[in-house]
C-alpha positions in Angstrom: -11.5 -27.8 -5.1 -13.7 -25.4 -3.0 -15.9 -23.0 -4.9 -15.5 -19.3 -4.0 -18.3 -17.0 -4.7 -17.8 -13.5 -6.1 -18.8 -12.0 -2.8 -16.2 -14.1 -1.0 -13.5 -13.2 -3.5 -14.3 -9.5 -3.1 -14.2 -9.9 0.7 -10.8 -11.7 0.5 -9.4 -8.9 -1.7 -10.6 -6.2 0.7 -9.1 -8.1 3.6 -5.8 -8.4 1.8 -5.9 -4.7 0.9 -6.5 -3.7 4.5 -3.8 -6.0 5.8 -1.3 -4.6 3.3 -2.3 -1.0 4.2 -1.8 -1.8 7.9 1.6 -3.2 7.2 2.6 -0.3 5.0 1.5 2.2 7.7 3.6 0.4 10.3 6.6 0.1 8.0 6.5 3.8 7.0 6.2 5.0 10.6 9.1 2.8 11.7 11.3 3.7 8.8 10.5 7.4 8.2 8.7 8.6 11.3 6.1 11.3 10.7 7.1 11.8 7.1 6.1 8.2 6.4 2.9 8.6 8.4 2.0 11.6 6.3 2.0 9.4 3.1 -0.8 7.2 4.4 -3.8 9.4 3.5 -2.6 9.3 -0.2 -1.9 5.5 -0.1 -5.2 4.7 1.5 -7.0 6.2 -1.5 -5.5 3.6 -3.8 -7.6 0.6 -4.8 -5.2 -1.4 -7.0 -3.7 -4.3 -5.1 -0.8 -4.6 -7.5 0.2 -1.0 -6.8 -0.3 -1.4 -3.0 1.9 -4.5 -3.1 4.5 -2.6 -5.0 4.5 0.1 -2.3 4.9 -2.5 0.4 8.0 -3.9 -1.5 9.5 -0.5 -2.2 9.6 0.5 1.4 12.3 -2.0 2.0 14.8 -0.2 -0.3 13.6 3.4 -0.2 15.9 5.9 1.4 13.3 8.7 1.5 9.5 8.8 1.5 9.5 10.3 -2.0 10.9 7.1 -3.3 7.8 5.3 -2.0 5.5 8.0 -3.4 7.1 7.5 -6.9 5.5 4.1 -7.0 2.0 5.5 -7.2 2.3 9.2 -8.1 2.0 10.3 -11.7 4.7 12.6 -13.0 3.7 16.2 -13.5 3.1 17.1 -17.1 
């Protein structure tokens, strides 16, 4: 088994994050046009890979951009 240093692991996670974000940007633009593109500044601020992956998966079934936003937005109190 190959040893992976902490720095390598962090680099791999950052690469995965960037790849997911690029895929999300493309999918949102194709599916929702400008309304999808407008979500990207909010999504790019996210760091949690689990949340980013959930957004990627949600795009498949979302009918409107707000259904994607619901994955990461906190409800108003």
